[in-house]
C-alpha positions, 0 to 999 in steps of 0.5 A, spaced: 029 721 819 034 716 823 039 718 827 044 716 822 041 720 817 041 726 822 048 725 823 050 725 816 045 731 814 049 735 820 056 734 818 054 735 811 051 742 813 057 744 817 062 742 811 058 747 807 059 752 812 066 751 813 067 751 805 065 758 805 070 760 809 076 755 808 074 752 801 073 745 800 072 741 806 072 733 806 067 729 810 068 722 811 062 717 812 061 710 814 060 705 809 053 705 812 052 712 809 055 711 803 048 709 799 045 716 801 052 720 799 049 721 792 043 725 795 047 729 800 051 731 793 045 733 790 042 737 796 049 740 799 053 740 793 061 738 792 063 733 798 069 729 797 068 722 801 075 719 802 075 714 807 082 711 810 087 708 805 084 702 803 077 704 803 076 706 795 070 710 795 069 717 793 064 722 790 065 728 786 060 734 785 056 731 779 051 727 782 051 723 776 058 721 777 056 716 782 060 712 787 067 710 785 068 703 789 072 697 789 069 691 786 073 687 791 070 687 798 074 686 804 074 681 809 070 682 815 076 684 819 079 689 814 072 692 813 072 693 821 079 696 820 077 701 815 071 703 818 071 710 820 069 711 828 063 715 830 068 720 834 072 721 827 065 722 823 064 728 827 071 731 829 076 728 824 075 732 818 073 738 821 078 744 822 080 744 830 077 751 832 073 752 826 066 751 829 064 755 836 066 752 842 059 749 844 059 746 837 061 739 833 069 739 831 070 745 837 077 746 840 074 744 847 070 738 844 077 736 841 081 737 847 075 733 851 077 727 847 084 727 848 087 731 842 090 738 841 088 743 836 092 743 830 096 750 832 098 747 839 105 743 838 105 736 841 109 734 847 113 728 844 117 723 848 122 719 844 124 711 847 130 710 843 134 716 841 140 712 836 139 709 829 132 709 827 130 711 833 134 718 833 131 719 825 124 719 827 125 723 833 128 728 829 123 728 824 118 729 830 122 735 832 121 739 826 114 741 828 113 738 835 116 739 842 121 734 845 120 733 852 123 727 854 128 722 852 129 715 854 135 710 851 139 704 855 145 706 851 148 712 852 153 712 847 148 710 841 144 716 844 149 721 845 148 725 839 141 726 840 142 727 848 146 733 846 142 736 841 136 736 845 140 737 852 134 741 855 130 734 855 130 730 861 134 723 860 132 716 862 134 709 861 128 706 864 121 708 859 117 706 865 120 711 870 120 716 864 112 715 863 111 715 871 115 722 872 114 726 865 107 723 864 103 729 865 107 733 860 107 727 854 102 727 849 105 722 844 111 717 844 116 715 838 119 708 839 125 706 835 128 700 839 130 693 838 124 689 835 123 685 842 121 691 846 116 694 841 110 692 844 112 692 851 114 700 851 108 701 846 103 698 850 105 702 857 105 708 853 098 707 850 095 705 857 097 712 859 093 715 854 099 717 849 099 717 842 105 712 839 109 712 833 112 705 833 118 703 828 117 697 823 115 691 823 111 693 829 112 687 833 116 681 834 111 676 834 104 675 831 101 675 838 104 682 840 101 685 833 094 683 835 095 685 842 097 692 839 091 692 834 086 691 840 090 696 845 089 702 839 081 700 840 081 700 847 085 706 849 083 710 843 090 713 841 093 715 834 098 710 832 102 709 826 107 704 824 114 706 821 113 703 814 114 710 811 113 707 804 106 707 805 106 715 805 109 715 798 106 717 792 109 711 788 105 706 793 099 709 792 100 709 784 102 702 784 095 700 787 091 704 783 095 701 777 093 694 779 086 696 781 085 699 774 086 692 771 093 694 767 096 687 769 090 683 769 089 678 775 095 677 780 096 670 782 103 670 784 108 676 787 115 675 788 118 680 793 126 680 795 131 683 800 138 685 799 142 681 805 143 684 811 149 686 815 147 682 821 149 675 824 146 669 820 147 662 820 150 661 827 151 654 830 152 656 837 151 662 841 156 668 841 162 668 846 160 672 852 163 679 853 163 684 859 157 689 858 159 695 856 159 701 861 155 705 856 149 700 856 144 698 861 144 690 859 138 688 864 133 694 861 136 692 854 133 685 855 127 687 858 122 682 857 127 677 854 130 671 858 137 673 861 143 671 858 150 672 858 152 679 854 155 678 847 158 684 842 154 681 837 147 683 840 148 691 840 148 695 837 143 694 831 145 686 830 140 684 835 136 683 829 139 677 826 137 673 832 130 670 833 129 672 840 130 679 839 129 681 832 125 679 825 131 678 820 131 681 813 123 680 813 122 684 818 127 689 817 126 690 809 120 685 808 115 689 811 117 695 807 118 691 800 111 687 801 107 694 803 105 695 796 103 688 795 099 688 802 096 695 799 094 693 792 092 686 793 088 688 800 091 682 803 088 679 809 090 673 813 094 667 809 091 660 809 098 657 810 106 659 810 112 655 808 119 655 808 120 652 801 128 653 800 134 655 805 141 656 805 145 655 812 139 654 817 140 656 824 136 655 831 139 661 834 139 666 828 136 667 821 139 663 815 143 666 810 138 665 805 131 662 804 124 662 800 118 663 804 111 662 801 105 665 803 098 663 800 092 667 801 085 666 799 080 669 794 078 676 797 072 678 793 073 679 786 081 678 787 083 671 786 087 667 791 095 669 790 101 666 792 106 671 795 114 668 795 119 672 800 126 671 797 130 673 803 137 675 802 137 672 795 142 676 790 143 674 782 147 668 782 143 665 788 139 659 787 133 663 791 133 669 787 127 669 782 128 669 774 123 673 771 120 670 765 121 673 759 125 679 762 132 676 761 134 683 758 130 688 762 132 691 768 127 688 773 126 694 779 125 701 777 128 707 780 125 711 786 121 717 785 120 715 777 113 718 776 116 725 774 115 723 767 108 721 768 106 728 771 106 725 778 111 728 784 113 725 790 110 727 797 115 731 801 118 727 806 125 729 807 123 736 810 120 738 817 115 733 820 115 729 813 118 722 815 124 722 810 126 716 806 133 714 805 137 709 802 142 705 804 148 708 808 154 710 804 159 704 803 153 699 805 154 692 802 160 695 798 167 691 796 172 690 802 174 697 804 169 701 800 169 707 796 176 710 797 179 705 802 173 706 807 171 701 811 165 697 809 159 700 813 153 696 814 146 698 816 147 699 823 152 705 821 159 707 823 163 703 828 158 697 828 160 690 826 158 688 819 156 681 817 154 677 811 156 677 804 158 683 800 153 686 795 153 683 788 151 687 782 144 686 779 143 682 773 138 683 768 132 679 768 133 677 776 129 680 782 135 682 787 135 688 791 129 690 795 123 690 791 117 686 788 114 683 782 107 682 781 105 677 776 099 678 772 095 675 767 096 681 762 103 683 764 108 684 770 109 690 774 115 692 779 116 696 785 122 698 789 124 699 796 119 701 800 114 702 794 118 708 792 118 707 785 113 703 780 113 701 773 111 696 768 115 690 765 118 691 759 120 698 759 117 699 752 110 698 755 111 703 761 114 708 756 107 708 753 103 707 759 098 712 762 097 712 769 090 711 771 086 716 775 087 717 783 083 714 787 087 714 794 088 720 798 095 723 798 099 723 804 103 729 807 109 725 809 109 719 814 111 723 820 106 729 819 100 724 817 101 721 824 102 728 828 095 730 824 092 724 827 094 726 834 091 732 833 084 729 831 085 729 824 084 723 819 087 716 822 094 715 819 095 711 813 099 705 817 095 706 824 094 699 828 088 697 825 091 697 818 099 695 820 097 690 825 094 685 821 099 686 816 105 685 821 101 679 824 101 675 817 108 677 815 111 675 822 108 668 820 114 668 816 119 669 821 116 662 825 116 659 818 124 660 818 124 656 825 119 650 823 119 646 817 113 644 813 107 647 811 104 651 816 096 651 816 094 658 819 087 659 823 087 667 824 081 668 827 083 663 833 091 666 832 094 659 832 097 654 827 092 648 826 097 643 824 103 644 829 104 645 836 111 647 835 110 653 831 104 655 836 110 656 841 113 662 837 106 666 836 107 669 843 114 671 847 116 668 853 116 673 858 121 674 864 117 675 871 115 682 871 114 684 864 108 680 862 103 684 858 096 685 859 091 689 855 
């Protein structure tokens, strides 16, 4: 027998013995083993083969059922992203502590690899303790230990500083990692986009698992850097695009793969307007730095400039130097079902084809960005249109052909009538899903005369237009419409709801069989990976390439014309100007190296 055959046999026999004690145990095989999976089933009985989200291969207990696999092979880079590591082949699918210490999958072996057993709690440090950073901190705290907190804004972090009063507090994440490093297993990172890669890389280089909020990074170069860093430093990773853990996003992918709407050659994705500044023609006026903010550390690697109250808190996301606008704020969510279902790799081009009130400092008021993707196996070339901040009545909004009397986007969590629930996400460690805050985007004064509240929360300045009611047949709000040769499908928000159009077709539609594994919740998915479990569904081998192509759209906002993309060499082939924005210009002392 070959070495690989021996590994397959050993792992299968272990699964058989564990099954007798604990019930069915999943075993994950590398693609090179899948051709022998039928023989494994015949020899050892029912064994489920369920590789990481995106590799659609599964075997039932009946050897005659064969192998279920996609007819759309992935690109080389995607295939590498979805391959299961040799370490995971031995350990990832086995219960920690279920095998004696000297055997495969033992507690001692997992610890030697830098993992904790499932019954031990992680020691988690949080970088960013207010806003979304505070949300993911609290999700982690539901099941794990919080051992250190870091935030440059004492006011923004005050509630969680008080809640976790026994944890040491820091303003500089580097000092925290140096002083507390021996007691930290993992870090949550929920801070402005321009510092995501810097903090994450420092933590990964010290062997810490990382959960990094969307959109992962501010630039494509940083997204590639973190993808490579995850491989080099062998830590568990997750991007905070929580929709990837929802039942509906996986169901949406399975609907596409079933052929229900035919070949998809066009997709339209939209977002509501943000509540951060857009279309500014000059830099905002200088103001004194608030006493609660360490502005130098807030800037981090960004170039020094005068402080402006338009930057903090939250509204930094409208500025090119700090944020990624609505495409990074909501596009990374709403395009998630598109990326998964269509197995998108790298585009060949990106272009801004419409714009309203452009700016050299901030994102425009509205725009339409077009991405072109090549054929992927049996999937045809596809054009993805991003309708940034378009509302009903705007020229940039997409009017869905033939659906003039239909509500375009589905409600969230709408699969109950078809026998599918939602993954528990709001409870302990789940990694919850939340809608816009109360009063967000409402009319002046908001409900019962309350001040209009933006996405940044209470007390944060609000910019941009008020929300316009949705209209039948018009794509507005956060969602996507897939245009197939046999019909239409729409998803909402982070992929948390799905339906076919028109509504009459959806009413009679029977969902296809489940092919993808289901998630315990986005935070729980990462925690499990940190303890030696299966790789999380948005680990950097998956979210890195996804964020990388999405961030090309950020550059298209700044550089006119059709930009031709060479993913292998991480460069545009026809624009020197666009290439300037692929990588940050770091302040001295803040440079990043793998």
